[in-house]
C-alpha positions, 0 to 999 in steps of 0.5 A: 196541543200540549204534549203533556201525555208524553211527559208522563212516559217512564222512562222518559225518551231521549227526544220528542219532536211534536210537529204541526197537525194531528190525527185521530187517537189509535184504537185498533192496530193492523200490524205489518212487520218487516224483519230480516229473518222469520225468527225475528218476525215471529218474536216481534209478533209474540210481543205484539199479541202479549202487549196489544192483544185486544188492539190488534185487528185485521180490519181495513179501518184499523190503523197500520203500524209498521214495525221495521227492524233494521240493524243499520238504522243508526238511531242512537249516537255512534258513541253510544256502543253496540249494546245501546244501539241495539236497543234504540228505536224511533216511534213516529205518529203521523199519517203513518205509524212506524216503529223503526228499531236496530235490534229486537230489544229496541222493537220491545222497547218501542212497543212498551212506549206505544203501550204507555201511550195508548194507555194514556200515560196517567192522562184522560184520552186524547181527542187527537194526537199530535204528529210527533217523533219519539227517539230513544235509547237507554243511558245504560246498556244493562238496567235491572234489579236484584231479588234475594230469594234466599232470605225473607222472600218466599218463591212465588211464580205469580209474583215473579211473573208480575215483577218481570212484567213490571220490569219490562214495562219500565224497560229494564232488561236484567233480573238477577235472582239470588238463590243460594241454596234454595234449589237442589241441583242433582247434577251438582250437589255441592 
């Protein structure tokens, strides 16, 4: 089966390796989280619920998604630097569905990739999924946009929430808000 549905991922992953064989599409996920701390596990669970609320299940027939947060995973090349390595992840589709990441940012980005794949990445639903592995890390440690709230843009919380959701889906990690003198700071009136 061609992997054109993987080609539609945004941004495009560093590598996709398609192996022989296939498995049924993923409909329901049963997460199993392994993280170094309870705080990390809670952050991962929160992200899962925001992205996959309708797909999470405790049923036996649901597909297990193993999420492993391992700072020593070594997914990105050594030359990439620590800031990029912490955003690296490996997503494996096969008999087991596994997400291995070096840092919490890597888990979030891996889950965004999984979300894009489950939503079809702009293609019709797949009758079967190939057994594959996606390895990804960003080319730049900081990726973001600048919004000028001081000129010609009204501050609207609902709009900014949508912007943040879209940036997260595209794996951006920075939103710079230029405020100028739009807000009053009583502790620093100057």
